[in-house]
N, C-alpha and C positions, 0 to 999 in steps of 0.2 A: 578187888579190894573196894572198900567203901569210899565213895566220893573221890576227890583228888588225892593221890598218894602224898603229894608234896605239900601237905597242909601244915607246914611248920612256920607259919608267920611271914607276912609280907611287909617289908619296910619301904618307905618312900625314897628308894635309891635314885629315882628319876624325877627329882623335884622340878616342877615347871612353874613359870611365872608368865601369865598371859599366853600360855600355849607354847612358850619357847623352851627348847632343850637347854638343860644346864650344861656347864662346861664338861662335866664328867661324861655325860652321854655323848656329847660332840666328839670327845676323844675316841670313843669306841666306833662311832661312825667313820672317823678318819682312819682308824686302825683297820677296819674292814675294807675300805677303799685301797689302802696300801697293800694289804695281803692279796688283793685281787690282781695286782700287777704280775704275779707269778703264775696265774692260771687263766685258762680260757674255758668257756662252757663246752662240754662235749657235744658231738653231733646229735641232734634229737633223733629218737628212734624211728619216728615216722616222717623224717625229712632228710633230704640228701645232704652230702657234704658241700663245703664251699660257703661258709657262713660269714664271709666278708661283705657286709652290706646286704643287698637283696639276694635272696636264695631262690633257685629254681626248683619248684616242686615237681612231682610226677603227674600233677593234674594239668589239664589243658587250660591255657589262659591266653595272655596277649603279650608276652615278652618277645624278644627278637630271636629266641632260639627255636628253630623248627623242630617239631616232634614227629608228626605223622600226617596222613590224609584220612578223611572219611567222606562219605557221600553228603552232598548238600542237603540241608533240611530247611523248610520255610522258616524264616526268622533269623537265619544265620547272618553274620556280618558279611556284607558283599565284598568288603575289602579283603577278606580272607579267602575268596574263591581263587583257585589255581587256574588261571585262564590258559596257561600253557598246556596243562593237562586236558582242559576242555577242547583245545584245538586238536589234540592228538586223538582223543577218545570220544568226543562229543558227549561226555558225561561231566556234570557239574560236581566238582569235589572241593572240599574246604581244607585249607592248610591248618593244622593244629600246632600251637606253640605252647611251650611250657609256661605254666602260671608263675608269675614273678611274686615272691613272697618275702616280706621283710620279717625275719625271725623276731619273736617277742617273748619276754619272760614276765610272768606274774609271780610275785613274791608275797605269800600269804603269811601274816604274822599273828600268832595267837596272843591276844591282849589280856588273857585271864590273869588274875592276881597271883596265881601260883607261878607265873613266869618271872615274878619279882620276889624270889625267895630270900627272906632276910638272912644276912650273913653270908651270902654266896654271890658270885658274879653272874648268876643265871640271866638276869635282865640285860646286863652289859654284853654278854655273849650273844644274846638274841639280837640286840641292836647291831652288833658288829657283823654277825653272820648275814643278816638281811642286807646290810650295806655291801658286804662282800659279794653276794650273789648278784645284786643289782649292778655293781661295778664290773664284775666279770662279764656280765651280759653286755654292758655298754662297750667294753673293750673287744667283745667278740662280734660287734656289728648288730646287736639286738637293740630293740626298744625295750623299755621295762616299765612296769607299774607295781608299786607296793600296795598291799591291801591289809586292812586291819580286821581281824576276825574276832568277833565277840558275839553279842546278841544278833548282829547282822554282819555281813562282810562288805566293807565299804573301802573305796580307794583312799589312801593317805592323802590329805590335802597337800598340794604342792609336791607330790611324789614324783613328778616328771623332772624335778631338778636333780642335780647330782646328789648322791646319798649324803655327802658331808653337809648338805644344806637342808636336809629334812627337818621338819618340825612336827610336834604334836604326837610323838610316840609315847604312849603310857600303857601301863598294865594294871587296869582297874576293874576289868569286867568280872562280875560275879554271875554264877549260874551257868546254864547250859550254853553250849556253843552252837551257833547257827549251822544248820545242815542244808538250808536253802541258799545255794551259792549263786553268784552272778553268772550271766551268760558270757563266759570269757571268749576271747578270740580263738577260733578253731586253729588247731595245730600250734598253739603256743606251748612253750615249756613252762611248767608250774612247779613251784617249790612251796611246801608248807613247813613252817618252823614252829614247833609246839612241843610241850612235854607230853602231850597226849593223855594227860591225867583227867579223863572224864569217863563217865559211865556210858554205856550204849554200844551198839554194834558198829565197829569201825567202817563197815561198808556204807553206812548211811552218809558218811562224809567222804570217804575215799572214792566212791563211785562217781558222784557228781564232780568231785575235784579233778578226776582224771579224764572225764568224758570229753572226747574230741581233742585231747591234748596230743602234742608231739611226744612229750615225756612228762610224766608226773613223778615228783620227788618228795617223799615225806621224810623230813629230818626231825627225829626225836631228840630234843636238846634237854639234857638233864644236868642238874648240879651233882657234884660228887656224892653229897649226902642223900640225894634222891636215889642213886644207884646203890650206895653202900651205907645203910643206917649205922649210927655210932654205937657199935656193940659194947655192952658192959656199962652203959651210962643211963642215967635217968634223964629223960628229955621232956620238954614242955611243948606239946603239939598245939598249934593254933591253926584251925581250918581256914584256909585262904579264901574260902567262899562265904562261910558263915560266921567266922571269928570265934567259933566254939573252941574252948580250951580243954585239953586233956593231958594229964600227967601220965607218963609211961616209962617203965624200966625196960630197956631193950637188952634182954639176955640173948644168949646164943640161939635159943629156939625161936624167939620172936624175930631175930634178924634173918634166920633161915627161912621162916615162913614169908617174910616180906620179900626176900630175893626171889623165892619161888613164884609168888604172886606176880611180881614185876616181870619175870621171865614169861609167864603165861600171857600176860597182857601184851608184851612185845610180840610174842608169837602170833597172837590174834591179829595184830596190826600188820605183821609181816605177811600173813596169809591173805588178808584183805588186799594189800598192795599187790601181791602176786596175782590175784584173781583179775585185777583191772590193768595189769601190766605196768604198775608203778614201782619205783625204787624205794626201799625202806632202809634207813641207816640211823644209828644212834651215836650222838656225840656228847662228850662231857664238857661242860662250860669251862671249868678250870683248865683242862688240857687244851681246849681250843684257844683260849686267850694267851696261854703261856707259850705254846709251840706252834700254833696254827697247823697242826698235823691233820691234813684232810685226805689221808690215804684211803679211808673208807669210801669217800666220794670219787676219788680217782679210780679205785678198783671197780666201782660200780659204773664207770665210764660217764659219770655226771660231769666230771672235770677232766681237763687235760693240763699237764704241766707245760708251761711255755719254754 
């Protein structure tokens, strides 16, 4: 489809003064935190179980848990030489220990204007879902960093604070989304929250997004009218990127073509995620905020019910 599908006008639902969240936005940050009380993050696909605090990976490191021996090599830490084995065999061997890893979550938030679709709770749901993931991570022994994705991908200032204290979230970006992403922590869990309504090959973003991750999760968050256009009505479309206005009557044939195009677009993203080992799910903003039904994420083993 041309441009962003959801080009039906963006309103300033997240009014900010001096960079501060308004009370409405704060409400949804709190709602996300509260919803997280019922869930824990699932075990990352490339990391072992036991995510309370530090986690032991399969790689060699310096924790106290013994893993194996190997022959000594010049430059090895002399403190790890097994002198008892040397006394028995006259061979220098080094004790290997499992690397201690603190699990980490990166939450990437699409800040495009289409995420703030006028007349829908899409922006509210985006804020709540980001807070939910960050809170679920903290409750599961993770550290977390929220990122703002627009022309660049940059950390949210003050994002190390609890989600209910976040500031500066807005949806004002116009134009293309950055595909040059930061060098994130290896083996981190990563979540992208976006409507995915942009042109281009999904792999351009998904591949660097999932690179060296423990788990990559792409959440397509849509308003109900993104997924189901108002059939039998005349609508006024306002492109969220260019402000171009177009009047359109949505008859049955138009609605069908739209749904088919959306399904193809979703399939492209699903295939791209499958290629890089990431999870792809679609959530509807209205349903999320009303019921907090996250069965799709539980079935994908992204979440566990406490």
